[in-house]
C-alpha positions as a Markdown table, in Angstrom:
| # | Residue | x | y | z |
|---|---|---|---|---|
| 1 | Met | 0.0 | -0.1 | 0.0 |
| 2 | Thr | 2.7 | 2.6 | -0.9 |
| 3 | Thr | 1.5 | 5.7 | -2.4 |
| 4 | Pro | 3.1 | 9.2 | -2.7 |
| 5 | Gln | 0.3 | 11.1 | -0.9 |
| 6 | Arg | -1.1 | 10.2 | 2.4 |
| 7 | Val | -3.9 | 11.7 | 4.5 |
| 8 | His | -3.8 | 10.7 | 8.2 |
| 9 | Val | -6.7 | 11.6 | 10.7 |
| 10 | Thr | -7.2 | 10.4 | 14.2 |
| 11 | His | -10.3 | 10.9 | 16.2 |
| 12 | Thr | -11.6 | 9.7 | 19.7 |
| 13 | Phe | -15.3 | 8.9 | 19.9 |
| 14 | Thr | -17.2 | 8.4 | 23.3 |
| 15 | Ser | -19.2 | 5.6 | 21.4 |
| 16 | Asp | -18.2 | 2.1 | 21.5 |
| 17 | Pro | -16.5 | 0.4 | 18.5 |
| 18 | Ala | -19.7 | -1.4 | 17.4 |
| 19 | Thr | -21.5 | 2.0 | 17.1 |
| 20 | Val | -18.5 | 3.6 | 15.3 |
| 21 | Phe | -18.0 | 0.7 | 12.9 |
| 22 | Glu | -21.8 | 0.8 | 12.0 |
| 23 | Lys | -21.7 | 4.6 | 11.3 |
| 24 | Leu | -18.5 | 4.3 | 9.3 |
| 25 | Ser | -19.6 | 1.2 | 7.2 |
| 26 | Glu | -23.0 | 2.6 | 6.2 |
| 27 | His | -21.9 | 4.5 | 3.0 |
| 28 | Glu | -24.7 | 7.2 | 3.0 |
| 29 | Asn | -23.5 | 8.3 | 6.3 |
| 30 | Leu | -20.1 | 9.5 | 4.9 |
| 31 | Gly | -21.4 | 12.3 | 2.8 |
| 32 | Pro | -21.1 | 15.1 | 5.4 |
| 33 | Val | -17.5 | 13.7 | 6.2 |
| 34 | Phe | -16.2 | 14.0 | 2.8 |
| 35 | Gly | -18.4 | 16.9 | 1.7 |
| 36 | Ala | -19.7 | 14.8 | -1.2 |
| 37 | Lys | -22.9 | 13.4 | -2.3 |
| 38 | Ile | -22.7 | 9.5 | -1.7 |
| 39 | Thr | -25.1 | 6.9 | -2.9 |
| 40 | Arg | -24.9 | 3.1 | -2.7 |
| 41 | Val | -24.0 | 1.3 | -5.9 |
| 42 | Ser | -24.2 | -2.2 | -4.5 |
| 43 | Asp | -24.2 | -4.3 | -1.3 |
| 44 | Gly | -21.4 | -6.6 | -0.2 |
| 45 | Ala | -21.2 | -10.2 | -1.0 |
| 46 | Thr | -22.3 | -11.5 | 2.4 |
| 47 | Ser | -23.6 | -8.3 | 4.2 |
| 48 | Arg | -25.0 | -4.9 | 3.1 |
| 49 | Asn | -21.8 | -3.0 | 4.1 |
| 50 | Gly | -19.3 | -5.9 | 3.8 |
| 51 | Val | -16.6 | -6.7 | 1.2 |
| 52 | Gly | -17.8 | -5.9 | -2.2 |
| 53 | Ser | -20.1 | -3.2 | -1.2 |
| 54 | Thr | -19.6 | -0.1 | -3.5 |
| 55 | Arg | -20.5 | 3.6 | -3.1 |
| 56 | Ala | -20.6 | 6.3 | -5.6 |
| 57 | Leu | -19.1 | 9.7 | -4.6 |
| 58 | Lys | -19.8 | 13.0 | -6.3 |
| 59 | Ile | -17.7 | 16.0 | -5.3 |
| 60 | Gly | -18.7 | 19.3 | -6.8 |
| 61 | Pro | -18.4 | 19.6 | -10.4 |
| 62 | Leu | -16.0 | 16.4 | -10.6 |
| 63 | Pro | -17.2 | 13.3 | -12.2 |
| 64 | Ala | -18.5 | 10.7 | -9.9 |
| 65 | Phe | -16.3 | 7.7 | -8.8 |
| 66 | His | -16.8 | 4.5 | -7.0 |
| 67 | Glu | -15.1 | 3.2 | -3.8 |
| 68 | Thr | -15.3 | -0.6 | -3.0 |
| 69 | Thr | -14.9 | -2.2 | 0.4 |
| 70 | Thr | -12.1 | -4.7 | 0.3 |
| 71 | Val | -11.9 | -5.5 | 4.1 |
| 72 | Ala | -14.7 | -5.4 | 6.7 |
| 73 | Glu | -13.8 | -6.8 | 10.0 |
| 74 | Pro | -16.7 | -6.1 | 12.4 |
| 75 | His | -15.9 | -3.4 | 14.9 |
| 76 | Thr | -12.2 | -3.2 | 14.2 |
| 77 | Leu | -11.1 | -2.5 | 10.5 |
| 78 | Ile | -12.6 | -1.1 | 7.2 |
| 79 | Glu | -10.5 | -0.9 | 4.0 |
| 80 | Tyr | -11.5 | 0.4 | 0.6 |
| 81 | Ala | -10.1 | 1.4 | -2.7 |
| 82 | Ile | -11.4 | 3.3 | -5.7 |
| 83 | Ser | -12.8 | 0.8 | -8.2 |
| 84 | Lys | -14.0 | 3.0 | -11.0 |
| 85 | Gly | -13.8 | 6.5 | -12.4 |
| 86 | Ser | -11.2 | 8.4 | -10.7 |
| 87 | Pro | -8.3 | 10.3 | -11.9 |
| 88 | Leu | -6.4 | 9.3 | -8.8 |
| 89 | Lys | -4.1 | 6.4 | -9.0 |
| 90 | Gly | -3.5 | 3.6 | -6.3 |
| 91 | His | -6.2 | 5.1 | -4.0 |
| 92 | Trp | -6.9 | 3.2 | -0.9 |
| 93 | Gly | -8.3 | 3.9 | 2.6 |
| 94 | Arg | -7.8 | 2.1 | 6.0 |
| 95 | Gln | -10.0 | 2.7 | 9.0 |
| 96 | Val | -8.7 | 1.0 | 12.3 |
| 97 | Leu | -10.9 | 1.1 | 15.3 |
| 98 | Thr | -9.6 | 0.6 | 18.8 |
| 99 | Pro | -11.4 | 0.4 | 22.1 |
| 100 | Thr | -10.6 | 3.1 | 24.6 |
| 101 | Ala | -10.2 | 2.5 | 28.3 |
| 102 | Asn | -13.4 | 4.6 | 29.0 |
| 103 | Gly | -15.6 | 2.6 | 26.5 |
| 104 | Gly | -15.0 | 4.9 | 23.6 |
| 105 | Thr | -13.3 | 4.2 | 20.2 |
| 106 | Ala | -10.1 | 5.6 | 18.9 |
| 107 | Leu | -10.1 | 5.9 | 15.0 |
| 108 | Asp | -7.0 | 5.9 | 13.1 |
| 109 | Tyr | -7.8 | 6.7 | 9.4 |
| 110 | Thr | -5.2 | 6.8 | 6.6 |
| 111 | Ile | -5.8 | 7.3 | 2.9 |
| 112 | Gly | -3.1 | 7.0 | 0.2 |
| 113 | Phe | -3.1 | 7.9 | -3.4 |
| 114 | Asp | -1.3 | 9.5 | -6.2 |
| 115 | Ala | -2.3 | 11.6 | -9.4 |
| 116 | Pro | -0.8 | 11.7 | -12.9 |
| 117 | Ile | -0.9 | 15.4 | -13.0 |
| 118 | Pro | 1.8 | 17.2 | -10.8 |
| 119 | Gly | 0.5 | 19.0 | -7.8 |
| 120 | Val | -3.0 | 17.4 | -7.9 |
| 121 | Ala | -2.4 | 14.8 | -5.2 |
| 122 | Gly | -1.0 | 17.3 | -2.9 |
| 123 | Leu | -4.1 | 19.6 | -3.4 |
| 124 | Val | -6.6 | 16.8 | -3.1 |
| 125 | Gly | -4.7 | 15.7 | 0.2 |
| 126 | Lys | -5.1 | 19.0 | 1.8 |
| 127 | Ile | -8.8 | 19.1 | 0.9 |
| 128 | Leu | -9.4 | 15.7 | 2.3 |
| 129 | Gln | -7.4 | 16.2 | 5.4 |
| 130 | Thr | -9.4 | 19.4 | 6.3 |
| 131 | Ser | -12.9 | 18.0 | 5.4 |
| 132 | Ile | -12.4 | 14.6 | 7.2 |
| 133 | Ser | -10.9 | 16.4 | 10.3 |
| 134 | Lys | -13.8 | 18.7 | 10.5 |
| 135 | Gly | -16.5 | 16.2 | 9.7 |
| 136 | Ile | -15.6 | 12.9 | 11.2 |
| 137 | Gly | -16.8 | 14.0 | 14.7 |
| 138 | Lys | -20.3 | 14.4 | 13.3 |
| 139 | Leu | -20.5 | 10.7 | 12.4 |
| 140 | Ala | -21.1 | 9.6 | 16.0 |
| 141 | Pro | -20.6 | 11.0 | 19.6 |
């Protein structure tokens, strides 16, 4: 999973890992986090939000692209990758959930990608860093 551009966000929720996982894995909940219109394209192979589930993201005037869940370990880990329609290359996301001592959840969220046009990856990275940092706390208490 090496890519030149990385976005890294951490956040601590007061909600337990099961609650945070359910919020993060439900595609439609992520619109406010990414500042995008998100619609479900397909359910996962064995569960609604499991491996193979796909969402379409539409950000402003840019063309929509798809992200597909590649790993879904209940209450602990979600991984995804762009599967269609993005100018970004090698895009992946990893959300690791760890229980905290007081019953909450620590989220460690990393996104990696590159872009064929110089400077685009850095710009997209700054936008993602800002929007996720501001929006992730709205997902769950």
